[in-house]
One Martini backbone bead per residue (centre of mass of N, CA, C, O) as a GRO file, in nm:
protein
  547
    1MET     BB    1   3.079  -1.654   7.095
    2GLN     BB    2   3.072  -1.904   7.296
    3PRO     BB    3   3.149  -1.955   7.619
    4SER     BB    4   3.288  -2.233   7.586
    5THR     BB    5   3.472  -2.147   7.352
    6ALA     BB    6   3.617  -1.918   7.501
    7ARG     BB    7   3.733  -2.090   7.729
    8ASN     BB    8   3.905  -2.278   7.552
    9PHE     BB    9   4.078  -2.056   7.425
   10LEU     BB   10   4.205  -1.948   7.689
   11ASN     BB   11   4.339  -2.215   7.776
   12GLU     BB   12   4.524  -2.235   7.531
   13VAL     BB   13   4.678  -1.975   7.581
   14ARG     BB   14   4.786  -2.040   7.863
   15ASN     BB   15   4.946  -2.295   7.780
   16LYS     BB   16   5.135  -2.139   7.581
   17LEU     BB   17   5.244  -1.926   7.800
   18LYS     BB   18   5.338  -2.142   7.970
   19PRO     BB   19   5.606  -2.246   8.107
   20SER     BB   20   5.814  -2.488   8.064
   21GLU     BB   21   5.888  -2.790   8.231
   22PRO     BB   22   6.123  -2.969   8.328
   23PRO     BB   23   6.215  -3.265   8.388
   24ARG     BB   24   6.227  -3.458   8.666
   25ASN     BB   25   6.414  -3.612   8.875
   26GLN     BB   26   6.338  -3.909   9.018
   27LEU     BB   27   6.513  -3.887   9.269
   28PHE     BB   28   6.387  -3.621   9.368
   29VAL     BB   29   6.100  -3.724   9.392
   30ASP     BB   30   6.155  -3.948   9.601
   31GLU     BB   31   6.294  -3.771   9.815
   32ALA     BB   32   6.065  -3.570   9.861
   33ALA     BB   33   5.864  -3.778   9.974
   34MET     BB   34   6.037  -3.861  10.215
   35TYR     BB   35   6.080  -3.580  10.348
   36GLU     BB   36   5.775  -3.507  10.381
   37SER     BB   37   5.725  -3.763  10.585
   38SER     BB   38   6.007  -3.648  10.738
   39LEU     BB   39   6.165  -3.434  10.944
   40HIS     BB   40   6.412  -3.599  11.020
   41SER     BB   41   6.512  -3.643  10.727
   42PHE     BB   42   6.525  -3.346  10.647
   43LEU     BB   43   6.742  -3.268  10.849
   44MET     BB   44   6.965  -3.457  10.737
   45GLY     BB   45   6.961  -3.341  10.444
   46CYS     BB   46   7.021  -3.018  10.545
   47TRP     BB   47   7.269  -3.006  10.737
   48PRO     BB   48   7.511  -2.898  10.557
   49ILE     BB   49   7.383  -2.613  10.522
   50ILE     BB   50   7.391  -2.534  10.830
   51GLU     BB   51   7.687  -2.685  10.941
   52GLY     BB   52   7.857  -2.795  10.721
   53GLY     BB   53   8.129  -2.988  10.849
   54CYS     BB   54   7.944  -3.095  11.059
   55ASP     BB   55   7.852  -3.362  11.211
   56TYR     BB   56   7.595  -3.579  11.241
   57ARG     BB   57   7.413  -3.640  11.557
   58ASP     BB   58   7.211  -3.849  11.670
   59GLY     BB   59   6.883  -3.860  11.847
   60TRP     BB   60   6.598  -3.940  12.010
   61HIS     BB   61   6.511  -3.642  12.067
   62ILE     BB   62   6.497  -3.550  11.773
   63GLU     BB   63   6.270  -3.738  11.682
   64ALA     BB   64   6.064  -3.645  11.892
   65ILE     BB   65   6.044  -3.353  11.805
   66CYS     BB   66   5.963  -3.406  11.511
   67GLU     BB   67   5.696  -3.558  11.572
   68HIS     BB   68   5.560  -3.326  11.726
   69LEU     BB   69   5.572  -3.125  11.488
   70GLU     BB   70   5.404  -3.289  11.295
   71ALA     BB   71   5.149  -3.290  11.478
   72LEU     BB   72   5.117  -2.985  11.461
   73TYR     BB   73   5.070  -2.961  11.158
   74HIS     BB   74   4.821  -3.185  11.167
   75LEU     BB   75   4.655  -3.113  11.445
   76ASP     BB   76   4.714  -3.315  11.687
   77ILE     BB   77   4.845  -3.047  11.766
   78LYS     BB   78   4.805  -2.701  11.898
   79ARG     BB   79   4.986  -2.714  12.169
   80LEU     BB   80   5.345  -2.661  12.209
   81LEU     BB   81   5.584  -2.763  12.462
   82ILE     BB   82   5.944  -2.713  12.480
   83ASN     BB   83   6.193  -2.860  12.697
   84GLN     BB   84   6.547  -2.781  12.675
   85PRO     BB   85   6.864  -2.778  12.649
   86PRO     BB   86   7.136  -2.640  12.562
   87GLY     BB   87   7.263  -2.759  12.250
   88THR     BB   88   6.995  -2.960  12.135
   89CYS     BB   89   6.855  -2.835  11.862
   90LYS     BB   90   6.624  -2.635  11.901
   91SER     BB   91   6.642  -2.408  11.673
   92THR     BB   92   6.710  -2.580  11.429
   93ILE     BB   93   6.443  -2.735  11.422
   94CYS     BB   94   6.212  -2.512  11.485
   95SER     BB   95   6.334  -2.237  11.316
   96VAL     BB   96   6.468  -2.370  11.050
   97VAL     BB   97   6.351  -2.654  10.947
   98TYR     BB   98   6.042  -2.651  10.986
   99PRO     BB   99   5.953  -2.420  10.784
  100ALA     BB  100   6.080  -2.562  10.536
  101TRP     BB  101   5.916  -2.824  10.549
  102ILE     BB  102   5.639  -2.697  10.520
  103TRP     BB  103   5.695  -2.578  10.230
  104ALA     BB  104   5.731  -2.858  10.098
  105LYS     BB  105   5.418  -2.911  10.150
  106ASP     BB  106   5.318  -2.585  10.214
  107PRO     BB  107   5.364  -2.270  10.065
  108THR     BB  108   5.105  -2.116  10.218
  109PHE     BB  109   5.242  -2.096  10.477
  110GLN     BB  110   5.217  -1.909  10.794
  111SER     BB  111   5.473  -1.745  11.002
  112MET     BB  112   5.585  -1.672  11.350
  113TYR     BB  113   5.897  -1.566  11.496
  114ILE     BB  114   5.992  -1.551  11.852
  115SER     BB  115   6.225  -1.365  12.043
  116TYR     BB  116   6.399  -1.184  12.275
  117GLY     BB  117   6.588  -1.120  12.021
  118HIS     BB  118   6.681  -0.994  11.721
  119GLU     BB  119   6.939  -1.165  11.654
  120LEU     BB  120   6.815  -1.445  11.692
  121SER     BB  121   6.595  -1.420  11.476
  122LYS     BB  122   6.786  -1.358  11.239
  123ARG     BB  123   6.959  -1.611  11.238
  124ASP     BB  124   6.726  -1.819  11.178
  125SER     BB  125   6.616  -1.686  10.922
  126VAL     BB  126   6.871  -1.708  10.749
  127GLN     BB  127   6.897  -2.018  10.763
  128CYS     BB  128   6.626  -2.084  10.639
  129ARG     BB  129   6.672  -1.935  10.369
  130ARG     BB  130   6.920  -2.101  10.288
  131VAL     BB  131   6.769  -2.363  10.244
  132ILE     BB  132   6.559  -2.257  10.026
  133GLN     BB  133   6.807  -2.149   9.831
  134SER     BB  134   6.905  -2.415   9.779
  135ARG     BB  135   6.973  -2.671   9.569
  136TRP     BB  136   6.846  -2.896   9.735
  137PHE     BB  137   6.561  -2.765   9.741
  138LYS     BB  138   6.513  -2.694   9.436
  139ASP     BB  139   6.529  -2.987   9.321
  140ARG     BB  140   6.258  -3.075   9.494
  141TRP     BB  141   6.076  -2.766   9.528
  142GLY     BB  142   6.101  -2.542   9.300
  143HIS     BB  143   5.818  -2.598   9.148
  144LYS     BB  144   5.643  -2.497   9.437
  145CYS     BB  145   5.889  -2.302   9.559
  146GLN     BB  146   5.930  -1.943   9.554
  147LEU     BB  147   6.084  -1.669   9.608
  148ALA     BB  148   6.021  -1.343   9.660
  149PRO     BB  149   6.189  -1.061   9.540
  150ASP     BB  150   6.025  -0.822   9.707
  151VAL     BB  151   6.031  -1.035   9.975
  152ASN     BB  152   6.377  -1.050  10.098
  153THR     BB  153   6.469  -1.075  10.415
  154LYS     BB  154   6.594  -1.138  10.729
  155MET     BB  155   6.287  -1.097  10.875
  156ARG     BB  156   6.150  -1.139  10.578
  157PHE     BB  157   5.987  -1.400  10.377
  158ASP     BB  158   5.850  -1.477  10.064
  159ASN     BB  159   5.636  -1.641   9.846
  160GLN     BB  160   5.460  -1.708   9.538
  161GLN     BB  161   5.221  -1.879   9.713
  162GLY     BB  162   5.170  -1.701  10.008
  163GLY     BB  163   5.400  -1.740  10.188
  164TYR     BB  164   5.541  -1.674  10.528
  165ARG     BB  165   5.831  -1.547  10.724
  166ILE     BB  166   5.842  -1.415  11.050
  167SER     BB  167   6.061  -1.197  11.237
  168THR     BB  168   6.089  -1.137  11.596
  169SER     BB  169   6.046  -0.978  11.886
  170VAL     BB  170   5.871  -0.944  12.165
  171PHE     BB  171   5.896  -0.605  12.126
  172GLY     BB  172   5.819  -0.608  11.849
  173SER     BB  173   5.692  -0.569  11.513
  174ALA     BB  174   5.352  -0.713  11.375
  175THR     BB  175   5.145  -0.543  11.242
  176GLY     BB  176   4.864  -0.710  11.084
  177GLU     BB  177   4.962  -0.999  11.115
  178HIS     BB  178   4.872  -1.333  10.990
  179VAL     BB  179   4.872  -1.680  11.104
  180HIS     BB  180   4.919  -2.031  11.162
  181LEU     BB  181   5.196  -1.971  11.329
  182VAL     BB  182   5.318  -1.940  11.666
  183ALA     BB  183   5.665  -1.886  11.764
  184PHE     BB  184   5.861  -1.955  12.059
  185ASP     BB  185   6.215  -1.873  12.102
  186ASP     BB  186   6.315  -1.779  12.372
  187PRO     BB  187   6.147  -1.529  12.528
  188ASN     BB  188   6.361  -1.561  12.743
  189SER     BB  189   6.627  -1.440  12.930
  190ALA     BB  190   6.884  -1.487  13.147
  191LYS     BB  191   6.924  -1.177  13.230
  192THR     BB  192   6.584  -1.116  13.276
  193ALA     BB  193   6.433  -1.345  13.446
  194GLU     BB  194   6.459  -1.196  13.740
  195SER     BB  195   6.266  -0.986  13.626
  196GLU     BB  196   5.945  -0.916  13.693
  197ILE     BB  197   5.879  -0.697  13.489
  198ILE     BB  198   5.985  -0.837  13.231
  199ARG     BB  199   5.841  -1.107  13.265
  200THR     BB  200   5.551  -1.001  13.265
  201SER     BB  201   5.567  -0.850  12.996
  202THR     BB  202   5.632  -1.096  12.824
  203ASN     BB  203   5.380  -1.267  12.887
  204GLU     BB  204   5.171  -1.057  12.791
  205THR     BB  205   5.275  -1.028  12.500
  206CYS     BB  206   5.242  -1.324  12.419
  207ASP     BB  207   4.940  -1.340  12.466
  208ARG     BB  208   4.854  -1.123  12.262
  209THR     BB  209   4.974  -1.264  12.014
  210THR     BB  210   4.804  -1.530  12.025
  211TYR     BB  211   4.518  -1.382  12.008
  212SER     BB  212   4.590  -1.180  11.726
  213ARG     BB  213   4.762  -1.379  11.486
  214TYR     BB  214   4.529  -1.542  11.351
  215ASN     BB  215   4.354  -1.664  11.084
  216ASP     BB  216   4.243  -1.939  11.239
  217PRO     BB  217   4.133  -2.073  11.531
  218LYS     BB  218   4.103  -2.380  11.431
  219THR     BB  219   4.429  -2.366  11.308
  220ALA     BB  220   4.580  -2.287  11.548
  221ARG     BB  221   4.932  -2.249  11.637
  222LEU     BB  222   5.149  -2.340  11.915
  223LEU     BB  223   5.499  -2.258  11.981
  224ALA     BB  224   5.716  -2.355  12.257
  225VAL     BB  225   6.074  -2.294  12.307
  226GLN     BB  226   6.283  -2.380  12.600
  227GLN     BB  227   6.477  -2.289  12.847
  228ARG     BB  228   6.490  -2.275  13.183
  229PHE     BB  229   6.490  -1.980  13.421
  230HIS     BB  230   6.194  -1.980  13.556
  231GLU     BB  231   5.895  -2.045  13.719
  232GLN     BB  232   5.779  -1.759  13.552
  233ASP     BB  233   5.810  -1.813  13.280
  234TYR     BB  234   5.656  -1.885  12.994
  235SER     BB  235   5.623  -2.181  13.063
  236GLY     BB  236   5.504  -2.141  13.348
  237HIS     BB  237   5.268  -1.966  13.255
  238ILE     BB  238   5.120  -2.179  13.067
  239LEU     BB  239   5.103  -2.407  13.276
  240SER     BB  240   4.925  -2.246  13.490
  241LYS     BB  241   4.666  -2.234  13.282
  242LYS     BB  242   4.566  -2.512  13.189
  243ILE     BB  243   4.572  -2.602  12.897
  244GLU     BB  244   4.395  -2.843  12.750
  245ASP     BB  245   4.585  -2.881  12.460
  246LEU     BB  246   4.851  -2.909  12.598
  247VAL     BB  247   5.184  -3.008  12.507
  248HIS     BB  248   5.454  -3.154  12.707
  249LEU     BB  249   5.800  -3.147  12.622
  250CYS     BB  250   6.032  -3.295  12.848
  251LEU     BB  251   6.411  -3.261  12.841
  252PRO     BB  252   6.632  -3.366  13.036
  253MET     BB  253   6.959  -3.423  13.067
  254GLU     BB  254   6.881  -3.588  13.327
  255PHE     BB  255   6.730  -3.853  13.434
  256GLU     BB  256   6.396  -3.872  13.596
  257THR     BB  257   6.181  -4.102  13.701
  258SER     BB  258   5.968  -3.900  13.845
  259ARG     BB  259   5.974  -3.721  13.540
  260ARG     BB  260   5.847  -3.867  13.321
  261CYS     BB  261   5.768  -3.815  12.995
  262THR     BB  262   5.425  -3.775  12.869
  263THR     BB  263   5.201  -3.771  12.593
  264ILE     BB  264   5.135  -3.885  12.277
  265PRO     BB  265   5.048  -4.032  12.009
  266LEU     BB  266   5.257  -4.163  11.755
  267LYS     BB  267   5.381  -4.305  11.469
  268SER     BB  268   5.604  -4.477  11.658
  269THR     BB  269   5.383  -4.601  11.900
  270ASP     BB  270   5.129  -4.770  11.827
  271GLY     BB  271   4.905  -4.591  12.005
  272LYS     BB  272   5.090  -4.497  12.215
  273LEU     BB  273   5.235  -4.326  12.441
  274TRP     BB  274   5.471  -4.110  12.467
  275SER     BB  275   5.804  -4.183  12.609
  276ASP     BB  276   6.067  -4.168  12.783
  277PRO     BB  277   6.322  -4.414  12.714
  278ARG     BB  278   6.447  -4.396  12.973
  279SER     BB  279   6.569  -4.585  13.285
  280LYS     BB  280   6.810  -4.437  13.413
  281GLU     BB  281   6.937  -4.267  13.650
  282GLY     BB  282   7.103  -4.000  13.481
  283GLU     BB  283   7.053  -4.027  13.197
  284LEU     BB  284   7.140  -3.907  12.905
  285LEU     BB  285   7.024  -3.735  12.628
  286TRP     BB  286   7.327  -3.694  12.444
  287PRO     BB  287   7.595  -3.893  12.446
  288LYS     BB  288   7.722  -3.854  12.156
  289PHE     BB  289   7.776  -3.534  12.237
  290MET     BB  290   7.693  -3.533  12.561
  291ASP     BB  291   7.884  -3.623  12.791
  292GLU     BB  292   7.990  -3.638  13.108
  293GLU     BB  293   8.219  -3.435  13.074
  294TYR     BB  294   8.050  -3.211  12.945
  295VAL     BB  295   7.834  -3.182  13.170
  296ASP     BB  296   8.031  -3.117  13.397
  297GLY     BB  297   8.128  -2.855  13.263
  298LEU     BB  298   7.858  -2.709  13.265
  299LYS     BB  299   7.821  -2.707  13.572
  300LYS     BB  300   8.074  -2.543  13.637
  301ASP     BB  301   7.994  -2.292  13.472
  302MET     BB  302   7.727  -2.237  13.625
  303ASN     BB  303   7.759  -2.254  13.945
  304SER     BB  304   7.440  -2.356  13.994
  305ASP     BB  305   7.167  -2.517  14.107
  306TYR     BB  306   6.952  -2.335  13.981
  307VAL     BB  307   7.055  -2.341  13.686
  308ILE     BB  308   7.064  -2.646  13.650
  309ALA     BB  309   6.762  -2.702  13.707
  310GLY     BB  310   6.669  -2.528  13.468
  311GLN     BB  311   6.857  -2.564  13.200
  312LEU     BB  312   6.892  -2.884  13.232
  313GLN     BB  313   6.615  -2.998  13.401
  314GLN     BB  314   6.347  -2.818  13.383
  315ARG     BB  315   6.331  -2.714  13.722
  316PRO     BB  316   6.260  -2.444  13.845
  317SER     BB  317   6.354  -2.252  14.139
  318PRO     BB  318   6.381  -2.096  14.399
  319GLY     BB  319   6.653  -2.059  14.577
  320GLU     BB  320   6.459  -2.101  14.866
  321GLY     BB  321   6.174  -2.053  14.794
  322GLY     BB  322   5.858  -2.003  14.890
  323ILE     BB  323   5.677  -2.138  15.112
  324ILE     BB  324   5.911  -2.346  15.071
  325LYS     BB  325   6.219  -2.414  15.208
  326LYS     BB  326   6.506  -2.580  15.155
  327HIS     BB  327   6.651  -2.541  15.444
  328TRP     BB  328   6.431  -2.702  15.611
  329PHE     BB  329   6.564  -2.944  15.518
  330LYS     BB  330   6.701  -3.233  15.635
  331TRP     BB  331   7.002  -3.416  15.620
  332TRP     BB  332   7.068  -3.758  15.560
  333LYS     BB  333   7.407  -3.887  15.651
  334GLN     BB  334   7.334  -4.200  15.563
  335PRO     BB  335   7.315  -4.509  15.406
  336SER     BB  336   7.073  -4.542  15.603
  337PRO     BB  337   6.792  -4.539  15.742
  338PRO     BB  338   6.614  -4.509  15.999
  339LYS     BB  339   6.447  -4.638  16.263
  340CYS     BB  340   6.107  -4.705  16.221
  341HIS     BB  341   5.784  -4.700  16.402
  342TYR     BB  342   5.645  -4.540  16.150
  343ILE     BB  343   5.446  -4.580  15.841
  344LEU     BB  344   5.352  -4.349  15.578
  345GLN     BB  345   5.118  -4.339  15.301
  346SER     BB  346   5.077  -4.087  15.040
  347TRP     BB  347   4.794  -3.986  14.829
  348ASP     BB  348   4.780  -3.826  14.500
  349THR     BB  349   4.521  -3.828  14.263
  350ALA     BB  350   4.493  -3.924  13.905
  351LEU     BB  351   4.260  -4.018  13.616
  352SER     BB  352   4.476  -3.917  13.377
  353THR     BB  353   4.658  -3.890  13.042
  354LYS     BB  354   4.651  -3.618  12.974
  355PRO     BB  355   4.868  -3.366  12.904
  356ASP     BB  356   4.708  -3.168  13.132
  357ALA     BB  357   4.721  -3.353  13.355
  358CYS     BB  358   4.763  -3.469  13.646
  359TYR     BB  359   4.940  -3.619  13.882
  360SER     BB  360   5.041  -3.891  14.047
  361CYS     BB  361   5.115  -3.933  14.409
  362CYS     BB  362   5.378  -4.083  14.622
  363THR     BB  363   5.453  -4.077  14.974
  364THR     BB  364   5.702  -4.191  15.213
  365TRP     BB  365   5.691  -4.211  15.580
  366GLY     BB  366   5.911  -4.188  15.867
  367VAL     BB  367   5.907  -4.250  16.213
  368PHE     BB  368   6.147  -4.110  16.445
  369ASN     BB  369   6.408  -4.108  16.686
  370ASP     BB  370   6.627  -3.929  16.823
  371ASP     BB  371   6.880  -3.882  17.056
  372HIS     BB  372   6.633  -3.720  17.230
  373ASN     BB  373   6.350  -3.859  17.175
  374VAL     BB  374   6.254  -3.713  16.909
  375SER     BB  375   6.034  -3.664  16.672
  376GLN     BB  376   6.065  -3.768  16.329
  377VAL     BB  377   6.085  -3.720  15.963
  378MET     BB  378   6.110  -3.946  15.673
  379LEU     BB  379   6.198  -3.975  15.347
  380LEU     BB  380   6.180  -4.282  15.164
  381ASP     BB  381   5.977  -4.224  14.908
  382THR     BB  382   5.877  -4.198  14.551
  383TRP     BB  383   5.588  -4.137  14.331
  384HIS     BB  384   5.546  -4.033  13.971
  385GLY     BB  385   5.245  -4.023  13.760
  386ARG     BB  386   5.076  -4.075  13.433
  387VAL     BB  387   4.785  -4.277  13.464
  388GLU     BB  388   4.581  -4.517  13.448
  389TYR     BB  389   4.388  -4.685  13.662
  390PRO     BB  390   4.509  -4.974  13.647
  391ASP     BB  391   4.803  -4.867  13.704
  392LEU     BB  392   4.741  -4.730  13.971
  393ARG     BB  393   4.645  -4.979  14.125
  394ARG     BB  394   4.902  -5.146  14.082
  395MET     BB  395   5.093  -4.946  14.228
  396ALA     BB  396   4.949  -4.945  14.502
  397LEU     BB  397   4.997  -5.248  14.560
  398ARG     BB  398   5.303  -5.242  14.545
  399LEU     BB  399   5.352  -5.016  14.768
  400ALA     BB  400   5.204  -5.183  14.994
  401HIS     BB  401   5.437  -5.404  14.987
  402ASN     BB  402   5.663  -5.183  14.862
  403TYR     BB  403   5.788  -4.856  14.892
  404HIS     BB  404   6.039  -4.914  14.670
  405ASP     BB  405   5.837  -4.994  14.421
  406THR     BB  406   5.876  -4.739  14.175
  407HIS     BB  407   5.946  -4.899  13.917
  408ILE     BB  408   5.736  -4.968  13.660
  409ASP     BB  409   5.945  -5.162  13.480
  410HIS     BB  410   6.101  -5.267  13.771
  411PRO     BB  411   6.020  -5.481  13.978
  412THR     BB  412   6.039  -5.618  14.269
  413PRO     BB  413   6.057  -5.868  14.451
  414GLU     BB  414   5.807  -6.034  14.627
  415ASP     BB  415   5.998  -6.097  14.895
  416TYR     BB  416   6.009  -5.781  14.915
  417ILE     BB  417   5.924  -5.637  15.231
  418LEU     BB  418   5.763  -5.296  15.276
  419LYS     BB  419   5.530  -5.193  15.488
  420PRO     BB  420   5.293  -4.988  15.565
  421ASP     BB  421   5.085  -4.876  15.830
  422MET     BB  422   4.972  -4.643  15.633
  423ILE     BB  423   4.706  -4.550  15.404
  424LEU     BB  424   4.675  -4.235  15.235
  425ILE     BB  425   4.372  -4.087  15.089
  426GLU     BB  426   4.224  -3.866  14.905
  427ALA     BB  427   3.871  -3.775  14.936
  428LYS     BB  428   3.812  -3.763  14.622
  429ALA     BB  429   3.681  -3.842  14.332
  430ASN     BB  430   3.958  -4.002  14.231
  431GLY     BB  431   4.008  -4.150  14.526
  432LEU     BB  432   3.757  -4.327  14.594
  433SER     BB  433   3.805  -4.565  14.405
  434LEU     BB  434   4.072  -4.655  14.537
  435ILE     BB  435   3.970  -4.701  14.820
  436GLN     BB  436   3.762  -4.922  14.746
  437ASP     BB  437   3.953  -5.116  14.589
  438LEU     BB  438   4.162  -5.168  14.819
  439GLY     BB  439   3.956  -5.276  15.019
  440ARG     BB  440   3.879  -5.528  14.846
  441ALA     BB  441   4.195  -5.624  14.858
  442GLY     BB  442   4.258  -5.592  15.194
  443LEU     BB  443   4.312  -5.298  15.257
  444ILE     BB  444   4.402  -5.044  15.482
  445VAL     BB  445   4.229  -4.734  15.443
  446ASN     BB  446   4.273  -4.389  15.462
  447ARG     BB  447   4.104  -4.089  15.491
  448PHE     BB  448   4.131  -3.762  15.336
  449ASP     BB  449   3.989  -3.457  15.419
  450PRO     BB  450   4.042  -3.156  15.261
  451VAL     BB  451   3.832  -2.985  15.427
  452LYS     BB  452   3.838  -3.085  15.727
  453HIS     BB  453   4.178  -3.114  15.748
  454GLY     BB  454   4.283  -2.875  15.502
  455GLY     BB  455   4.079  -2.636  15.387
  456GLY     BB  456   4.063  -2.728  15.060
  457ASP     BB  457   4.370  -2.626  15.010
  458LYS     BB  458   4.692  -2.657  14.913
  459ILE     BB  459   4.810  -2.401  15.044
  460VAL     BB  460   4.687  -2.434  15.322
  461ARG     BB  461   4.818  -2.707  15.385
  462ALA     BB  462   5.109  -2.611  15.364
  463ARG     BB  463   5.086  -2.404  15.599
  464LEU     BB  464   4.995  -2.603  15.830
  465MET     BB  465   5.292  -2.769  15.806
  466SER     BB  466   5.544  -2.566  15.791
  467HIS     BB  467   5.637  -2.556  16.095
  468VAL     BB  468   5.765  -2.840  16.097
  469LEU     BB  469   5.973  -2.786  15.878
  470GLU     BB  470   6.106  -2.530  16.004
  471ALA     BB  471   6.194  -2.703  16.269
  472GLY     BB  472   6.357  -2.965  16.152
  473LYS     BB  473   6.161  -3.256  16.119
  474ILE     BB  474   6.244  -3.295  15.809
  475TRP     BB  475   6.377  -3.557  15.610
  476VAL     BB  476   6.646  -3.617  15.368
  477PRO     BB  477   6.834  -3.808  15.154
  478ALA     BB  478   7.154  -3.850  15.104
  479LYS     BB  479   7.431  -3.911  14.891
  480PRO     BB  480   7.635  -4.152  14.859
  481PRO     BB  481   7.947  -4.101  15.014
  482HIS     BB  482   7.953  -3.762  15.040
  483TYR     BB  483   7.682  -3.584  15.079
  484THR     BB  484   7.645  -3.330  14.856
  485GLY     BB  485   7.373  -3.472  14.784
  486LEU     BB  486   7.084  -3.595  14.679
  487ARG     BB  487   6.879  -3.809  14.617
  488PRO     BB  488   6.705  -3.809  14.337
  489TYR     BB  489   6.413  -3.811  14.460
  490ALA     BB  490   6.477  -3.585  14.671
  491ASP     BB  491   6.561  -3.362  14.478
  492VAL     BB  492   6.294  -3.337  14.326
  493PHE     BB  493   6.120  -3.284  14.572
  494VAL     BB  494   6.254  -3.021  14.676
  495GLU     BB  495   6.227  -2.857  14.415
  496SER     BB  496   5.919  -2.874  14.405
  497CYS     BB  497   5.863  -2.735  14.675
  498ALA     BB  498   6.008  -2.464  14.599
  499SER     BB  499   5.798  -2.412  14.340
  500PHE     BB  500   5.576  -2.371  14.523
  501PRO     BB  501   5.284  -2.291  14.329
  502ASN     BB  502   5.397  -2.227  14.029
  503ASP     BB  503   5.441  -2.525  13.977
  504VAL     BB  504   5.232  -2.761  13.874
  505ASP     BB  505   5.403  -3.035  13.931
  506SER     BB  506   5.441  -2.971  14.253
  507ARG     BB  507   5.156  -3.014  14.393
  508ASP     BB  508   5.157  -3.322  14.444
  509TYR     BB  509   5.390  -3.339  14.640
  510VAL     BB  510   5.283  -3.137  14.853
  511ASP     BB  511   5.009  -3.273  14.909
  512SER     BB  512   5.123  -3.540  15.009
  513MET     BB  513   5.283  -3.417  15.244
  514SER     BB  514   5.066  -3.253  15.394
  515GLN     BB  515   4.872  -3.490  15.467
  516ALA     BB  516   5.082  -3.650  15.624
  517ILE     BB  517   5.158  -3.439  15.843
  518ILE     BB  518   4.874  -3.381  15.944
  519LYS     BB  519   4.814  -3.671  16.033
  520LEU     BB  520   5.051  -3.692  16.238
  521MET     BB  521   4.951  -3.458  16.412
  522MET     BB  522   4.666  -3.576  16.479
  523SER     BB  523   4.811  -3.846  16.609
  524GLY     BB  524   5.080  -3.747  16.779
  525LEU     BB  525   5.366  -3.817  16.616
  526ILE     BB  526   5.389  -3.501  16.560
  527GLY     BB  527   5.569  -3.188  16.626
  528ASN     BB  528   5.638  -2.893  16.771
  529PRO     BB  529   5.871  -2.776  16.989
  530ASP     BB  530   5.671  -2.545  17.103
  531ASP     BB  531   5.432  -2.709  17.223
  532ALA     BB  532   5.534  -2.758  17.512
  533GLU     BB  533   5.551  -2.461  17.597
  534ILE     BB  534   5.259  -2.386  17.535
  535SER     BB  535   5.134  -2.591  17.729
  536THR     BB  536   5.255  -2.465  17.996
  537ILE     BB  537   5.115  -2.185  17.959
  538TYR     BB  538   4.792  -2.279  17.888
  539ASN     BB  539   4.807  -2.567  18.081
  540ARG     BB  540   4.742  -2.456  18.391
  541TRP     BB  541   4.730  -2.484  18.742
  542GLU     BB  542   4.547  -2.279  18.990
  543GLY     BB  543   4.429  -2.459  19.192
  544GLU     BB  544   4.091  -2.466  19.057
  545LYS     BB  545   4.210  -2.321  18.809
  546PHE     BB  546   4.190  -2.278  18.453
  547TYR     BB  547   4.424  -2.129  18.207
   0.00000   0.00000   0.00000
């Protein structure tokens, strides 16, 4: 028999032996195509399987998470970090629905899900398996994805197409397994986050896992999703490493205009960068489900500004701060700022909108005299954003005209004028262009040489001015009418200073403040109360000799 004839004979035999597939319902075919094109739709479709009789309440943040996860699957993102408050569908979307959706598209996909505890990993694995075993899933994808009967446990289940989903804990065992996706769902726990030994061990274990568990480094995907517990938790750890292709989706419970999250273009953004759609300070993340009363109850239960800042707002900081202590800032408890005789505006610039790029930051400071005619410094306003150069230049011109004109989407009227007396810009590579451009626009701009005036290092500059802060000469505005908390921009600023230098996003705020205070010290406009005493000790004449 000729080879071609033999091959045709074998194909005929295989076709006869192959079990016939019943015709698929066209409705299921159409729905499967829709669900495969949208993780958000898939979530809504399988919601009754996961939550039973609980009604689904949609939210813009859910769609945003789903689109970022889709981009991760398609390798438009390779490293994705999501920070969001507890109870906002974090694990349901990322650890339960996402792996099931991937198998609907590609049942050969292999993933490993890791949590701080065994029980948490098992819970999400069981729910994910429940979706895949459901009639809803089988009607639409049962012809292309079937669970393997010989590997079907609570912590690992395989399908007959070669895919598998493994669940383990941070310190659990997954020796020898290699996957397309490593996902960390709350790798730190609230109970152990304050332990430096456990925290460091967790971070090191997670690092080793990501380095050694991928099938192919070119298609390796990392997903980390958690509520923040500590400035050096796993989220803080990977942020501090400045991973080039890391995309950080940060979703605080209450919106903070100075920390608006911006990531990458998604399918719903028409080529523009995705950005947190909220516009009002304090606007809630999921008001349909977590309204003001609910959030207030959460805060009362947490009973800690530190916990609230971390778990709700995703900006943890040490209780009293690292290099800079929170209690060093004096609170201004008046409805209006003091009358300032000198106003300085300080810029720390960055000219990139890449997900891993630094932010540009502007802080405005007013010098005033207290009741004893002693010079003090007041934080008047801040702006913080990741923008391209044309928008950076535009914002610099706006703030030079009115230092309160900080809302990029809602500029203040042109006749509202509050000009700084000095504009100070760090004279480094990306600040030089702005210095030259603003000069051509007719503004008088001062250069700050980070090497000559500040030791060349952000930490050194912070230490150089910290004695003025410790002396109680730097003020931040409290929020009227009760003054039990700070104004929103001041609250973000103080928390950022307290988390310096561990939190990457805090460095821009601190650097802007440091160069402003150092410049005021160099100009003689502000000083430490001890300076006068030191001067009398070391600068005195005795006869004709100077000691």
